[in-house]
C-alpha positions in Angstrom: 0.0 0.0 0.0 1.0 3.6 -0.5 1.2 5.9 2.5 -0.4 9.2 1.9 0.2 12.1 4.3 -1.4 15.5 4.6 -0.1 18.4 6.7 -2.4 20.6 8.7 0.2 23.3 9.2 0.6 23.6 5.4 -3.2 23.7 5.0 -3.3 26.6 7.4 -0.6 28.4 5.5 -2.6 27.9 2.3 0.0 25.5 0.9 -2.4 22.5 0.6 -0.3 19.4 -0.2 -0.7 15.6 -0.3 2.6 13.6 -0.3 3.0 9.9 -1.0 5.6 7.5 0.3 5.9 3.9 1.3 4.8 2.1 4.4 1.8 0.9 6.3 -0.4 2.6 8.8 -0.8 1.6 12.4 -4.6 2.0 12.3 -4.7 4.0 15.5 -7.0 7.0 15.4 -4.6 9.5 17.0 -1.4 9.8 19.0 -3.4 11.2 21.9 -4.2 14.4 23.6 -7.2 16.1 25.1 -10.3 17.1 23.3 -9.5 20.4 21.5 -11.6 23.5 21.7 -14.1 24.0 18.9 -12.2 27.0 17.6 -8.9 28.8 18.1 -10.5 31.7 19.8 -9.5 34.1 17.1 -12.4 36.0 15.6 -13.8 33.9 12.7 -14.5 37.0 10.6 -10.8 38.1 10.4 -9.1 37.2 7.1 -6.1 34.9 7.5 -4.0 37.4 5.5 -4.5 40.1 8.1 -4.2 38.3 11.4 -1.5 39.2 13.9 1.4 37.1 15.0 -0.5 36.5 18.3 -3.5 35.3 16.2 -1.2 33.0 14.2 0.2 31.5 17.4 -3.3 30.9 18.8 -4.4 29.2 15.6 -1.2 27.1 15.5 -1.6 26.1 19.1 -5.2 25.1 18.5 -4.3 23.2 15.4 -1.6 21.3 17.3 -4.1 20.5 20.0 -6.2 18.6 17.4 -3.2 16.3 17.0 -2.4 16.0 20.7 0.5 18.5 20.5 3.2 19.7 18.2 5.1 17.1 16.2 2.2 14.6 16.5 0.4 12.7 13.7 -2.9 11.0 13.2 -2.7 7.4 11.8 -6.0 6.7 10.0 -5.2 3.3 8.6 -6.6 2.4 5.2 -8.6 5.2 3.7 -9.8 4.8 0.1 -7.1 2.1 -0.6 -4.3 4.1 1.0 -2.7 4.1 4.4 -3.3 7.7 5.5 -1.1 9.6 8.0 -2.1 13.2 8.8 0.8 15.3 9.9 0.3 18.0 12.4 2.4 21.1 12.8 6.0 20.4 13.7 6.4 23.4 16.1 4.7 26.7 16.8 7.6 28.6 15.2 7.4 26.5 12.0 3.6 26.8 11.8 3.7 30.6 12.4 6.4 31.0 9.7 4.3 29.0 7.2 1.2 31.0 8.1 3.0 34.3 7.5 3.5 33.2 3.9 -0.3 33.6 3.2 -0.7 36.0 0.2 -2.0 39.4 1.2 -4.7 38.9 -1.5 -6.2 36.0 0.4 -9.8 36.6 1.5 -10.3 33.4 3.4 -11.5 33.9 6.9 -10.3 32.4 10.1 -13.6 30.4 10.4 -12.9 29.0 6.9 -9.3 28.1 7.8 -10.5 26.4 11.0 -13.1 24.4 9.0 -10.3 23.4 6.6 -8.0 22.4 9.5 -10.7 20.3 11.1 -11.4 18.6 7.7 -7.8 17.9 7.2 -7.4 16.3 10.6 -10.2 13.8 10.2 -9.7 10.5 8.5 -12.2 11.2 5.8 -10.3 12.3 2.8 -13.4 13.1 0.7 -14.3 16.3 2.4 -11.0 18.2 2.3 -11.3 19.9 -1.0 -14.8 21.3 -0.3 -13.9 22.4 3.2 -10.6 23.9 2.1 -11.8 25.7 -1.1 -11.3 29.2 0.3 -7.8 28.4 1.5 -6.9 26.5 -1.8 -8.1 29.6 -3.7 -5.5 31.7 -1.9 -2.7 29.8 -3.4 -4.1 29.1 -6.9 -5.0 32.8 -7.6 -1.4 33.9 -7.2 0.1 37.1 -5.8 
């Protein structure tokens, strides 16, 4: 089987990627952690292109909490014929640096980004594109 990975930190930054490699999944749902809050606490009406560094840190911390902390992954097992591993943010600094690369023309809101992050962190690969449409548009439109 092919191992497919998706990265939430890159999703937040608007750099939606799927990478393939070799290996098998463990089938465990998550590496652990507590139940994350429903949102990051940042106003959902703000655009991701105009948020502050403090907002980015809050969103990155919330994103990491979905994975049980920084550097954690979610092993989904077999999803659509592929072993799926979802990669959370490596560190707050890396996540904030990636988030700072969002084009200033991006009109996606924090609420849209949070919906994308939640979709990316579930083991259902079929809803990512729809949930992440606003974020994906930020990188396909160009500067």
